[in-house]
N, C-alpha and C positions, 0 to 999 in steps of 0.2 A: 303574296300571290303564290300559286303553285308553280314552281319552276319546271315541273315535269311537262307543262303545257308549252314551254318555250321551244321553238324549233331550233335545231342545230344545223347550220349549213355544212354540207358534206363536200369533200373534194370530188370533182368530176373525173372519171377515168380518162386517161389519154386514149385517143382514137387509134393509136398504133403502139407497137412496142417501143421501148426506149432506144433500141438499137436499129429501128426501122428506117431512120433517116440518114444513116451512115452511107457515104462519106461526107455528106453535106453538113449534117449536124451530128456530133458524136454522141455515143451512149452516155459518156461522162457528163456532157453538157445537159442532155435531156434528163438524166437522173437527178442532177443537181438542181436544174431549173424547176422540175416538177416536184420532187420530193423535199426540197428545201425552200426555195423561193416561194413557189405557189402555195405549198403547204403552210408556210408561215403566214401568208396573207389570209388564208381561210381561218387559221387558228386565231389570229389577232382580230379578225372580224367577229368571230364568235365571242371572243373575250370582251370586246367593246360593246357588243349587244348585251352581254351579261345575262342577268335574270329578269330584264324588263320584258314586258309583253308588247311593247310598241311595234316591234318588227316581227312578232309571232306570225308564222304562216307565210311570210313573204319569201319569195325567191331571192337569190343573190342580186339579180337584175333589179328587182323591185326595191331592195335595200339601197342600191346605188341611186335609183331614181328618187327615192325618198330623202336622200341626203345631198343630192347634187347641187343644191343652191349654195352650199358652202364648201368650196374646194379645199378649205383649210381644216375641215372637220376630220379628225383622225379616222372616224368610222367610214366616211366617204373614201378617204385615201386608201384604206385597207380593202374595203369591199370592191372599189373600182379596180384596184390592181388585180384582185382575184378574178373579177369578171373579164378584164382585158386579157388575162392569161388564158382563161377558158375559151375566149374567142380566138386567141392566137393559136391554140392547139387545133381548132377547127380550120384554121387558115393554112395548115400544113397537111401534106399528104404523103404517105409512104409509097404510093404508086404515081407514075407519071400521068399528069392530067393536062388537058388543053382547054382553052376557052370554049364554052358552048356557044350555040348560035345567038342567044340573047346577049351574052357577054360580049361576043365578038362584034355584034352590031353596035353596041354602046361604045366599045373601044374605038371602032372606026369613026364613029360620029364625034367622039370627044377628043381623040388623040391622033387619029389617022391610021395608026397601025399599032401592033403589040409592042414592037421595039421602041416606038416613041413613048408609049405608056411606061415601059420599064425605065427608060432614060429619065423621064420626068419623076417617077417614083423614087429612083435612086438619088436624083439630085435633091429632092425635098428631104430625104432621109439624111443625106450627107451634110446638108446645110443646117440640120436641126442641132441646136446646141444643148448639150446635156442629155439627161435621161428622158425617155418618152416613147412615143409610138408613131408609126407612119401608117395611114389608113387609106384604103381604096373605098370611096363612098359613092353613093348614088342619090341624086335628087332631081328636081325639075330642071336643073341645069345640065343634067347628064352625069357622067362619071367625073369625079374630082379626086385629087390626092391632097391630103393634108396631114400635118403632124400635130400631136398634142404633147404638152409637157407632163412629166411625172406620171400621175395616175389618171389623167383626164381622158375622156372619150366623148362620143357623140350621142350617147343615150339622152333622150328627152329633147332632141333637136329635130329640125325638119329634114335631116339627111339620114339615109340608111347605110350603115357600114356593111361592106361586103367582105372585107379581109383586112388583116392588120399584121404588121411585122414589129416585133419588139425591138426597141432601140436601146434598152438598158444594157449596160456592159455585161451583166451576168448572162445575157442570151448568147454571147459570142466570144467572150474573152478567153475562155478555156481552149477554144478551138483556133481563134484567129488573132489572139492578143488584141491590139487596138486597130486592126485592119477591118473597119466597118464595111468598106467597099467589097472585100472578099466575102464577108458574111451576107451582104445583100445579094451578090451574084449567086451564092450558094442557095439562098432562100428561094430564088426563082425556080430552082430545080425541084423544089418540094412544095411549090405554091399550089394550093388546093382550088383549082378552077371549078371543080365540080361543086364545091360548097358555094362559091360565088354565084354560079348559075342557079343553084337551088334557092337563092335569096331574091332572085329577080322575078 
């Protein structure tokens, strides 16, 4: 086949400068997280796709959905990690944001108030063993919080993810060592409520 027709997935630019989240997330962490971890997932995804035309023309999300039936598939693991990171970047904001009217209504209906949601979110994250992600989701049940291990996410399910926080140690160890609670507290200071509202 003509390998020139095969699409190459590209790194998506950060929606902010690497020093824009200081003092909550350092420039060193963002540089390392984006230019090493995320870049590696994109590169390995392209490597695993290789010169096959099976995934030609598909977006990263479509590659994840095409391989999601096998969580042990190396292509799924790499592509899903890359997609999770792109969604994580969108879940962060360099400017201070607050829940919009749709979001606030759902928070009140599902958790009572914002502080209760934060407590529930942090508890889920702190009780998650090992690497993974903590998600704010929406479904017919209202807002829910759930974690996924490793590279898993909720693509292809009946829930819509609104935001995510990375629980892999590479997302906070350079800044917080093993203090995941401090990282979660800092994450609320850069939580992108505007993005959440836009998805409702």
